[in-house]
N, CA, C and O atoms as a GROMACS GRO file, in nm:
protein
  452
    1MET      N    1   0.081  -0.164   0.008
    1MET     CA    2   0.006  -0.030  -0.008
    1MET      C    3   0.094   0.131  -0.008
    1MET      O    4   0.207   0.136   0.042
    2LYS      N    5   0.035   0.250  -0.065
    2LYS     CA    6   0.133   0.345  -0.031
    2LYS      C    7   0.072   0.389   0.083
    2LYS      O    8  -0.029   0.352   0.141
    3GLU      N    9   0.188   0.516   0.115
    3GLU     CA   10   0.131   0.594   0.251
    3GLU      C   11   0.065   0.624   0.279
    3GLU      O   12   0.021   0.615   0.394
    4GLU      N   13   0.002   0.697   0.148
    4GLU     CA   14  -0.111   0.770   0.162
    4GLU      C   15  -0.233   0.737   0.192
    4GLU      O   16  -0.320   0.800   0.252
    5ILE      N   17  -0.233   0.606   0.133
    5ILE     CA   18  -0.356   0.484   0.165
    5ILE      C   19  -0.354   0.486   0.316
    5ILE      O   20  -0.440   0.544   0.382
    6ARG      N   21  -0.260   0.426   0.362
    6ARG     CA   22  -0.203   0.384   0.505
    6ARG      C   23  -0.293   0.503   0.563
    6ARG      O   24  -0.408   0.479   0.600
    7ARG      N   25  -0.240   0.626   0.568
    7ARG     CA   26  -0.226   0.729   0.674
    7ARG      C   27  -0.406   0.788   0.624
    7ARG      O   28  -0.442   0.880   0.698
    8ALA      N   29  -0.466   0.766   0.562
    8ALA     CA   30  -0.628   0.767   0.516
    8ALA      C   31  -0.689   0.703   0.567
    8ALA      O   32  -0.786   0.745   0.630
    9VAL      N   33  -0.654   0.559   0.560
    9VAL     CA   34  -0.721   0.482   0.641
    9VAL      C   35  -0.688   0.486   0.829
    9VAL      O   36  -0.763   0.462   0.924
   10ALA      N   37  -0.597   0.513   0.825
   10ALA     CA   38  -0.562   0.566   0.998
   10ALA      C   39  -0.682   0.663   1.028
   10ALA      O   40  -0.784   0.621   1.083
   11PHE      N   41  -0.667   0.791   0.991
   11PHE     CA   42  -0.767   0.896   1.011
   11PHE      C   43  -0.924   0.836   1.003
   11PHE      O   44  -1.007   0.873   1.086
   12ALA      N   45  -0.956   0.751   0.907
   12ALA     CA   46  -1.104   0.710   0.892
   12ALA      C   47  -1.126   0.641   0.965
   12ALA      O   48  -1.246   0.619   0.983
   13VAL      N   49  -1.010   0.552   1.066
   13VAL     CA   50  -1.115   0.488   1.181
   13VAL      C   51  -1.066   0.568   1.312
   13VAL      O   52  -1.083   0.515   1.422
   14LEU      N   53  -1.011   0.685   1.305
   14LEU     CA   54  -0.963   0.752   1.435
   14LEU      C   55  -1.038   0.869   1.436
   14LEU      O   56  -1.044   0.919   1.548
   15ALA      N   57  -1.097   0.927   1.349
   15ALA     CA   58  -1.205   1.058   1.354
   15ALA      C   59  -1.321   1.014   1.338
   15ALA      O   60  -1.353   0.929   1.255
   16ALA      N   61  -1.418   1.085   1.443
   16ALA     CA   62  -1.539   1.084   1.460
   16ALA      C   63  -1.612   1.091   1.330
   16ALA      O   64  -1.574   1.168   1.241
   17GLU      N   65  -1.745   0.991   1.312
   17GLU     CA   66  -1.827   0.987   1.219
   17GLU      C   67  -1.873   1.123   1.142
   17GLU      O   68  -1.867   1.147   1.021
   18GLU      N   69  -1.922   1.211   1.255
   18GLU     CA   70  -1.990   1.363   1.236
   18GLU      C   71  -1.898   1.490   1.304
   18GLU      O   72  -1.826   1.480   1.403
   19GLY      N   73  -1.920   1.605   1.225
   19GLY     CA   74  -1.834   1.723   1.294
   19GLY      C   75  -1.706   1.750   1.194
   19GLY      O   76  -1.695   1.719   1.075
   20THR      N   77  -1.626   1.807   1.267
   20THR     CA   78  -1.503   1.850   1.223
   20THR      C   79  -1.404   1.787   1.302
   20THR      O   80  -1.406   1.784   1.425
   21THR      N   81  -1.308   1.731   1.222
   21THR     CA   82  -1.178   1.716   1.343
   21THR      C   83  -1.079   1.773   1.233
   21THR      O   84  -1.078   1.754   1.111
   22ASP      N   85  -0.998   1.845   1.311
   22ASP     CA   86  -0.858   1.861   1.241
   22ASP      C   87  -0.756   1.843   1.335
   22ASP      O   88  -0.758   1.887   1.450
   23CYS      N   89  -0.652   1.770   1.277
   23CYS     CA   90  -0.583   1.655   1.351
   23CYS      C   91  -0.470   1.641   1.255
   23CYS      O   92  -0.483   1.653   1.133
   24ASP      N   93  -0.342   1.612   1.329
   24ASP     CA   94  -0.185   1.563   1.244
   24ASP      C   95  -0.243   1.427   1.263
   24ASP      O   96  -0.327   1.399   1.349
   25ILE      N   97  -0.178   1.327   1.155
   25ILE     CA   98  -0.172   1.217   1.152
   25ILE      C   99  -0.027   1.167   1.152
   25ILE      O  100   0.025   1.160   1.040
   26TYR      N  101   0.051   1.129   1.260
   26TYR     CA  102   0.192   1.112   1.266
   26TYR      C  103   0.214   0.926   1.229
   26TYR      O  104   0.153   0.826   1.267
   27SER      N  105   0.321   0.948   1.144
   27SER     CA  106   0.367   0.806   1.072
   27SER      C  107   0.517   0.764   1.141
   27SER      O  108   0.623   0.795   1.086
   28TYR      N  109   0.512   0.702   1.244
   28TYR     CA  110   0.604   0.648   1.290
   28TYR      C  111   0.710   0.562   1.188
   28TYR      O  112   0.826   0.539   1.224
   29ASP      N  113   0.681   0.538   1.118
   29ASP     CA  114   0.793   0.443   1.002
   29ASP      C  115   0.827   0.574   0.913
   29ASP      O  116   0.930   0.566   0.847
   30ALA      N  117   0.771   0.664   0.906
   30ALA     CA  118   0.810   0.746   0.788
   30ALA      C  119   0.867   0.921   0.871
   30ALA      O  120   0.896   1.026   0.815
   31ASP      N  121   0.863   0.887   1.014
   31ASP     CA  122   0.862   1.011   1.064
   31ASP      C  123   0.828   1.160   1.041
   31ASP      O  124   0.902   1.259   1.044
   32ARG      N  125   0.672   1.145   1.014
   32ARG     CA  126   0.655   1.287   0.961
   32ARG      C  127   0.480   1.245   0.992
   32ARG      O  128   0.411   1.143   1.002
   33ARG      N  129   0.462   1.427   0.999
   33ARG     CA  130   0.303   1.440   1.054
   33ARG      C  131   0.241   1.501   0.922
   33ARG      O  132   0.308   1.562   0.838
   34SER      N  133   0.114   1.480   0.914
   34SER     CA  134   0.008   1.489   0.789
   34SER      C  135  -0.096   1.544   0.815
   34SER      O  136  -0.180   1.492   0.888
   35LYS      N  137  -0.111   1.667   0.758
   35LYS     CA  138  -0.258   1.737   0.821
   35LYS      C  139  -0.383   1.709   0.770
   35LYS      O  140  -0.392   1.725   0.648
   36PHE      N  141  -0.515   1.658   0.847
   36PHE     CA  142  -0.578   1.587   0.796
   36PHE      C  143  -0.733   1.705   0.875
   36PHE      O  144  -0.726   1.733   0.995
   37THR      N  145  -0.844   1.753   0.796
   37THR     CA  146  -0.972   1.797   0.854
   37THR      C  147  -1.090   1.717   0.786
   37THR      O  148  -1.104   1.698   0.665
   38GLY      N  149  -1.152   1.684   0.862
   38GLY     CA  150  -1.316   1.652   0.826
   38GLY      C  151  -1.348   1.539   0.900
   38GLY      O  152  -1.259   1.516   0.981
   39ASN      N  153  -1.430   1.465   0.904
   39ASN     CA  154  -1.484   1.339   1.009
   39ASN      C  155  -1.444   1.211   0.894
   39ASN      O  156  -1.401   1.214   0.778
   40GLY      N  157  -1.474   1.119   0.971
   40GLY     CA  158  -1.447   0.977   0.946
   40GLY      C  159  -1.465   0.930   0.796
   40GLY      O  160  -1.388   0.870   0.722
   41SER      N  161  -1.600   0.980   0.776
   41SER     CA  162  -1.658   1.006   0.612
   41SER      C  163  -1.642   1.060   0.504
   41SER      O  164  -1.670   1.019   0.391
   42ASP      N  165  -1.585   1.174   0.545
   42ASP     CA  166  -1.561   1.298   0.450
   42ASP      C  167  -1.429   1.405   0.471
   42ASP      O  168  -1.437   1.524   0.502
   43PHE      N  169  -1.320   1.337   0.446
   43PHE     CA  170  -1.211   1.448   0.503
   43PHE      C  171  -1.116   1.484   0.378
   43PHE      O  172  -1.152   1.446   0.266
   44HIS      N  173  -0.999   1.555   0.393
   44HIS     CA  174  -0.906   1.583   0.354
   44HIS      C  175  -0.766   1.571   0.401
   44HIS      O  176  -0.723   1.640   0.494
   45ASP      N  177  -0.691   1.479   0.334
   45ASP     CA  178  -0.491   1.479   0.345
   45ASP      C  179  -0.501   1.630   0.292
   45ASP      O  180  -0.545   1.680   0.189
   46LEU      N  181  -0.452   1.671   0.389
   46LEU     CA  182  -0.404   1.835   0.328
   46LEU      C  183  -0.241   1.836   0.259
   46LEU      O  184  -0.195   1.899   0.164
   47ASP      N  185  -0.189   1.749   0.342
   47ASP     CA  186  -0.023   1.743   0.278
   47ASP      C  187  -0.023   1.694   0.124
   47ASP      O  188   0.060   1.743   0.047
   48SER      N  189  -0.127   1.586   0.074
   48SER     CA  190  -0.103   1.586  -0.034
   48SER      C  191  -0.227   1.628  -0.116
   48SER      O  192  -0.246   1.578  -0.227
   49GLY      N  193  -0.306   1.712  -0.066
   49GLY     CA  194  -0.406   1.771  -0.131
   49GLY      C  195  -0.526   1.680  -0.163
   49GLY      O  196  -0.599   1.724  -0.252
   50ALA      N  197  -0.558   1.574  -0.114
   50ALA     CA  198  -0.627   1.480  -0.183
   50ALA      C  199  -0.757   1.499  -0.080
   50ALA      O  200  -0.763   1.535   0.038
   51HIS      N  201  -0.852   1.464  -0.172
   51HIS     CA  202  -1.010   1.467  -0.074
   51HIS      C  203  -1.051   1.322  -0.061
   51HIS      O  204  -1.054   1.256  -0.164
   52ILE      N  205  -1.074   1.282   0.021
   52ILE     CA  206  -1.124   1.103   0.088
   52ILE      C  207  -1.245   1.107   0.101
   52ILE      O  208  -1.285   1.191   0.182
   53ARG      N  209  -1.351   1.020   0.029
   53ARG     CA  210  -1.518   1.019   0.086
   53ARG      C  211  -1.509   0.880   0.117
   53ARG      O  212  -1.425   0.796   0.085
   54ARG      N  213  -1.633   0.870   0.200
   54ARG     CA  214  -1.654   0.735   0.250
   54ARG      C  215  -1.795   0.701   0.196
   54ARG      O  216  -1.884   0.786   0.205
   55HIS      N  217  -1.815   0.596   0.146
   55HIS     CA  218  -1.954   0.542   0.077
   55HIS      C  219  -1.987   0.400   0.148
   55HIS      O  220  -1.975   0.303   0.073
   56GLY      N  221  -2.025   0.376   0.277
   56GLY     CA  222  -2.041   0.214   0.324
   56GLY      C  223  -1.897   0.190   0.367
   56GLY      O  224  -1.833   0.279   0.422
   57PRO      N  225  -1.847   0.077   0.343
   57PRO     CA  226  -1.768   0.020   0.356
   57PRO      C  227  -1.669   0.061   0.269
   57PRO      O  228  -1.572  -0.010   0.294
   58ASP      N  229  -1.638   0.150   0.170
   58ASP     CA  230  -1.539   0.174   0.107
   58ASP      C  231  -1.494   0.333   0.080
   58ASP      O  232  -1.570   0.431   0.079
   59LEU      N  233  -1.396   0.332   0.066
   59LEU     CA  234  -1.358   0.501   0.074
   59LEU      C  235  -1.287   0.505  -0.094
   59LEU      O  236  -1.245   0.414  -0.165
   60TYR      N  237  -1.296   0.625  -0.111
   60TYR     CA  238  -1.201   0.642  -0.246
   60TYR      C  239  -1.171   0.779  -0.231
   60TYR      O  240  -1.247   0.873  -0.208
   61HIS      N  241  -1.014   0.776  -0.254
   61HIS     CA  242  -0.891   0.834  -0.256
   61HIS      C  243  -0.912   0.914  -0.376
   61HIS      O  244  -0.870   0.855  -0.475
   62TYR      N  245  -0.963   1.026  -0.400
   62TYR     CA  246  -0.978   1.134  -0.515
   62TYR      C  247  -0.848   1.159  -0.555
   62TYR      O  248  -0.840   1.156  -0.678
   63GLY      N  249  -0.705   1.192  -0.480
   63GLY     CA  250  -0.577   1.215  -0.510
   63GLY      C  251  -0.532   1.090  -0.579
   63GLY      O  252  -0.471   1.102  -0.685
   64LEU      N  253  -0.557   0.973  -0.528
   64LEU     CA  254  -0.495   0.866  -0.590
   64LEU      C  255  -0.600   0.767  -0.729
   64LEU      O  256  -0.573   0.677  -0.808
   65TRP      N  257  -0.714   0.841  -0.699
   65TRP     CA  258  -0.804   0.775  -0.799
   65TRP      C  259  -0.844   0.623  -0.756
   65TRP      O  260  -0.856   0.535  -0.841
   66GLN      N  261  -0.859   0.603  -0.648
   66GLN     CA  262  -0.800   0.456  -0.610
   66GLN      C  263  -0.926   0.408  -0.463
   66GLN      O  264  -0.942   0.468  -0.356
   67HIS      N  265  -0.984   0.300  -0.507
   67HIS     CA  266  -1.086   0.248  -0.377
   67HIS      C  267  -1.041   0.141  -0.312
   67HIS      O  268  -0.998   0.036  -0.362
   68VAL      N  269  -1.056   0.180  -0.165
   68VAL     CA  270  -1.046   0.114  -0.065
   68VAL      C  271  -1.127   0.034   0.039
   68VAL      O  272  -1.144   0.099   0.142
   69GLN      N  273  -1.180  -0.086   0.039
   69GLN     CA  274  -1.256  -0.150   0.102
   69GLN      C  275  -1.199  -0.122   0.267
   69GLN      O  276  -1.080  -0.124   0.298
   70LEU      N  277  -1.303  -0.097   0.354
   70LEU     CA  278  -1.254  -0.057   0.494
   70LEU      C  279  -1.365  -0.091   0.596
   70LEU      O  280  -1.448  -0.004   0.620
   71THR      N  281  -1.374  -0.215   0.660
   71THR     CA  282  -1.459  -0.246   0.781
   71THR      C  283  -1.392  -0.215   0.913
   71THR      O  284  -1.288  -0.265   0.956
   72VAL      N  285  -1.469  -0.123   0.969
   72VAL     CA  286  -1.388  -0.092   1.104
   72VAL      C  287  -1.527  -0.174   1.243
   72VAL      O  288  -1.645  -0.139   1.240
   73ASN      N  289  -1.483  -0.265   1.334
   73ASN     CA  290  -1.540  -0.309   1.445
   73ASN      C  291  -1.476  -0.281   1.573
   73ASN      O  292  -1.392  -0.354   1.626
   74GLU      N  293  -1.529  -0.152   1.628
   74GLU     CA  294  -1.504  -0.106   1.728
   74GLU      C  295  -1.348  -0.074   1.749
   74GLU      O  296  -1.300   0.038   1.735
   75GLU      N  297  -1.273  -0.193   1.786
   75GLU     CA  298  -1.108  -0.161   1.831
   75GLU      C  299  -1.038  -0.202   1.694
   75GLU      O  300  -0.941  -0.133   1.665
   76SER      N  301  -1.077  -0.320   1.591
   76SER     CA  302  -1.019  -0.328   1.481
   76SER      C  303  -1.084  -0.290   1.367
   76SER      O  304  -1.199  -0.246   1.360
   77PHE      N  305  -0.994  -0.311   1.261
   77PHE     CA  306  -1.026  -0.282   1.120
   77PHE      C  307  -0.951  -0.351   1.015
   77PHE      O  308  -0.838  -0.396   1.037
   78SER      N  309  -1.022  -0.365   0.879
   78SER     CA  310  -0.954  -0.447   0.778
   78SER      C  311  -1.026  -0.391   0.679
   78SER      O  312  -1.116  -0.308   0.672
   79GLY      N  313  -0.948  -0.474   0.585
   79GLY     CA  314  -1.010  -0.407   0.449
   79GLY      C  315  -0.892  -0.451   0.323
   79GLY      O  316  -0.793  -0.518   0.352
   80TYR      N  317  -0.920  -0.405   0.188
   80TYR     CA  318  -0.872  -0.454   0.087
   80TYR      C  319  -0.788  -0.313  -0.011
   80TYR      O  320  -0.864  -0.221  -0.043
   81ASP      N  321  -0.716  -0.307  -0.032
   81ASP     CA  322  -0.660  -0.194  -0.124
   81ASP      C  323  -0.674  -0.218  -0.276
   81ASP      O  324  -0.583  -0.288  -0.322
   82HIS      N  325  -0.735  -0.189  -0.334
   82HIS     CA  326  -0.746  -0.218  -0.482
   82HIS      C  327  -0.630  -0.147  -0.546
   82HIS      O  328  -0.612  -0.187  -0.661
   83GLY      N  329  -0.562  -0.074  -0.515
   83GLY     CA  330  -0.468   0.019  -0.611
   83GLY      C  331  -0.351  -0.102  -0.568
   83GLY      O  332  -0.328  -0.160  -0.674
   84SER      N  333  -0.296  -0.144  -0.496
   84SER     CA  334  -0.175  -0.221  -0.465
   84SER      C  335  -0.242  -0.390  -0.442
   84SER      O  336  -0.180  -0.474  -0.378
   85ASN      N  337  -0.376  -0.418  -0.507
   85ASN     CA  338  -0.425  -0.552  -0.470
   85ASN      C  339  -0.408  -0.630  -0.324
   85ASN      O  340  -0.430  -0.751  -0.319
   86CYS      N  341  -0.373  -0.567  -0.224
   86CYS     CA  342  -0.356  -0.642  -0.086
   86CYS      C  343  -0.466  -0.610   0.037
   86CYS      O  344  -0.536  -0.509   0.040
   87HIS      N  345  -0.467  -0.706   0.128
   87HIS     CA  346  -0.516  -0.688   0.206
   87HIS      C  347  -0.433  -0.618   0.333
   87HIS      O  348  -0.315  -0.583   0.335
   88PHE      N  349  -0.538  -0.610   0.445
   88PHE     CA  350  -0.468  -0.481   0.599
   88PHE      C  351  -0.560  -0.517   0.668
   88PHE      O  352  -0.675  -0.554   0.644
   89GLU      N  353  -0.494  -0.503   0.772
   89GLU     CA  354  -0.588  -0.515   0.909
   89GLU      C  355  -0.478  -0.474   1.041
   89GLU      O  356  -0.356  -0.492   1.051
   90GLY      N  357  -0.587  -0.408   1.142
   90GLY     CA  358  -0.511  -0.357   1.244
   90GLY      C  359  -0.602  -0.316   1.350
   90GLY      O  360  -0.714  -0.364   1.362
   91VAL      N  361  -0.559  -0.242   1.414
   91VAL     CA  362  -0.605  -0.235   1.555
   91VAL      C  363  -0.592  -0.091   1.609
   91VAL      O  364  -0.493  -0.024   1.582
   92VAL      N  365  -0.704  -0.040   1.695
   92VAL     CA  366  -0.716   0.093   1.748
   92VAL      C  367  -0.698   0.110   1.866
   92VAL      O  368  -0.780   0.056   1.940
   93ASN      N  369  -0.583   0.190   1.933
   93ASN     CA  370  -0.594   0.196   2.066
   93ASN      C  371  -0.573   0.335   2.109
   93ASN      O  372  -0.464   0.388   2.089
   94GLY      N  373  -0.663   0.395   2.164
   94GLY     CA  374  -0.713   0.492   2.170
   94GLY      C  375  -0.663   0.588   2.072
   94GLY      O  376  -0.725   0.591   1.966
   95ALA      N  377  -0.567   0.665   2.085
   95ALA     CA  378  -0.562   0.776   1.952
   95ALA      C  379  -0.430   0.725   1.893
   95ALA      O  380  -0.338   0.804   1.873
   96THR      N  381  -0.416   0.562   1.856
   96THR     CA  382  -0.308   0.514   1.769
   96THR      C  383  -0.364   0.400   1.729
   96THR      O  384  -0.446   0.332   1.791
   97VAL      N  385  -0.300   0.370   1.580
   97VAL     CA  386  -0.349   0.264   1.507
   97VAL      C  387  -0.221   0.233   1.426
   97VAL      O  388  -0.145   0.307   1.362
   98GLN      N  389  -0.220   0.078   1.452
   98GLN     CA  390  -0.125  -0.023   1.422
   98GLN      C  391  -0.200  -0.124   1.324
   98GLN      O  392  -0.282  -0.211   1.354
   99LEU      N  393  -0.144  -0.084   1.181
   99LEU     CA  394  -0.210  -0.135   1.039
   99LEU      C  395  -0.108  -0.245   0.990
   99LEU      O  396   0.007  -0.206   0.968
  100TYR      N  397  -0.134  -0.368   0.972
  100TYR     CA  398  -0.081  -0.443   0.943
  100TYR      C  399  -0.120  -0.479   0.767
  100TYR      O  400  -0.224  -0.527   0.722
  101ASP      N  401   0.005  -0.437   0.695
  101ASP     CA  402   0.013  -0.443   0.536
  101ASP      C  403   0.033  -0.543   0.520
  101ASP      O  404   0.133  -0.589   0.574
  102HIS      N  405  -0.074  -0.649   0.418
  102HIS     CA  406  -0.031  -0.780   0.408
  102HIS      C  407   0.094  -0.774   0.237
  102HIS      O  408   0.186  -0.849   0.205
  103GLY      N  409   0.044  -0.669   0.179
  103GLY     CA  410   0.144  -0.664   0.045
  103GLY      C  411   0.289  -0.590   0.084
  103GLY      O  412   0.365  -0.559  -0.008
  104GLU      N  413   0.321  -0.565   0.208
  104GLU     CA  414   0.415  -0.494   0.238
  104GLU      C  415   0.493  -0.622   0.370
  104GLU      O  416   0.607  -0.620   0.416
  105SER      N  417   0.431  -0.678   0.387
  105SER     CA  418   0.448  -0.783   0.524
  105SER      C  419   0.471  -0.768   0.652
  105SER      O  420   0.508  -0.854   0.733
  106ARG      N  421   0.447  -0.650   0.668
  106ARG     CA  422   0.493  -0.560   0.762
  106ARG      C  423   0.394  -0.465   0.844
  106ARG      O  424   0.298  -0.406   0.793
  107TYR      N  425   0.434  -0.459   0.988
  107TYR     CA  426   0.342  -0.323   1.074
  107TYR      C  427   0.361  -0.198   1.041
  107TYR      O  428   0.476  -0.164   1.010
  108PHE      N  429   0.265  -0.113   1.039
  108PHE     CA  430   0.306   0.049   1.026
  108PHE      C  431   0.186   0.076   1.157
  108PHE      O  432   0.087   0.011   1.189
  109GLU      N  433   0.256   0.224   1.222
  109GLU     CA  434   0.173   0.277   1.332
  109GLU      C  435   0.152   0.400   1.320
  109GLU      O  436   0.256   0.466   1.313
  110TYR      N  437   0.063   0.453   1.314
  110TYR     CA  438   0.011   0.591   1.321
  110TYR      C  439  -0.057   0.672   1.424
  110TYR      O  440  -0.160   0.613   1.456
  111ALA      N  441  -0.041   0.790   1.493
  111ALA     CA  442  -0.109   0.830   1.595
  111ALA      C  443  -0.167   0.976   1.538
  111ALA      O  444  -0.105   1.054   1.467
  112ALA      N  445  -0.293   0.990   1.586
  112ALA     CA  446  -0.362   1.157   1.593
  112ALA      C  447  -0.270   1.222   1.704
  112ALA      O  448  -0.244   1.173   1.814
  113THR      N  449  -0.223   1.354   1.648
  113THR     CA  450  -0.166   1.444   1.746
  113THR      C  451  -0.265   1.573   1.721
  113THR      O  452  -0.250   1.676   1.787
   0.00000   0.00000   0.00000
């Protein structure tokens, strides 16, 4: 998966479904903060200039023109990235997300700050 997709998934699972949240998503792997605004269903990745919208279990990343299936179950989530043709899964612990990318065969960690 591309970094832009992983951090969009992280914001989608951490943000409230309604209202507007402005926060940074910190990537421990990239040692980088990316600014986001919106809610879990309709938001912007301000660093990449991309709009991301959720329709049911699907995210659409308008910056990469890519669909991502995402299912969230309280403290865990899973999905499929159609751009890289790989599955992913993860857990939410407070404001932190640990995502296992099956395409990369490794874990990535993100935090809302």
